[in-house]
N, C-alpha and C positions, 0 to 999 in steps of 0.2 A: 201438551207434552206429557205423555203417560210413561211411567217407568214400571218395569215388572219387578215384583217382589219374589225373590227366590225362596223356595221352601226350606225350612229348617231341616238339616240333615245331620246325621250322626248322633242323634239323641239316644243316650243309653238309658234304658229303664232297668232298675234293679228289682228283682222279685222281692216281695215282702219277706219271704223266708230268709233272704240273705242280709237284710238290714240288721245292723247291730245297734242296740241302744245301750244307754248307761245301765239299765237294769240287767241286760245280758252280761255286761262286763262285771257287774258286782256279784253275780251268782257264784257261790263257793262250789268247789268240787266236793265229791263225797269224802275225800281223804282229809280235807282241812275244814276247820271251823271258821266261820266268817269273823273277821276282826276288823276294827275300824281302820287299822293300818293297811290291811290288804285291800279293802274296798277303796280307800283313798288313793293308794298307789295305782290300782287298776284304772280308776277314773282319770287320773292324771295321764296315764299311758294312753288311754282312749282319746283324751283331748289332744295329746301330742300327735297321735295318728291322724286326727282331723286336720291339724296344722300342716303336717307333711303332705297330706292329700291336696289341700288348698294351694300350698306352695308349688307342688309339682304341676298342678293344672295351670297356674299362672305362668310358671317358667316355660311350660310347653307352648302355651298360647303366645308368649312374648317372642319365642324363638321360631315361630311359624310352624309349629307342629300340628298334629291332628286335632287338638283340643279347640273347641269353639268357644266364643265369648260367653255364651249362656252357661256353658259348663263351668267356666271359671267363676262366674257370678254365683252360681248355685253352690259351688264348693266354698266360696267365701262367706256366703250367707249361712250355710250349714255350720261353718266354723264359728261365726259370730253367735249363733244361737247356742251352740255347745258351750262357748265361753261364758255367755250370760247365765246359762243354767249352772255351770260350775261355780260362778261367782255368787249366785244366789244361795246355793247349797252351803258354800263357805260362810256366807254372812249368817245363815241360820245356825250353823255349828258354833260360830263365835258368839252369837247372841245367847244360845243355850248354855255355853260355858260360862259366860258372864253372869247369867241368871243363877247358875249353880254356885258360883263364887260369892254371890250376894246373900245366899241362904245362911241363916244362923244355925249353928249346930247345937 
């Protein structure tokens, strides 16, 4: 009893030029100087965008929309990796701050 496997359809490929990374978000404009606050705020906004994208994909899939299961899984894994990156950067910043506080003046 052989069953046919249907081909994957609706796979969206994003051109590399359109992909945004945390480095792109952290780039200052010519008018402003980079500050830690600006970089941190933009990085959190970027992470929130990843969260919204994953939530939208899951909601669309759950309601029977055009989103395929693999798209939902890709969005969720992309969010997971983004969160892990953010968490590791935060840990390094806290560690650096603690090291500075231990220095004797």
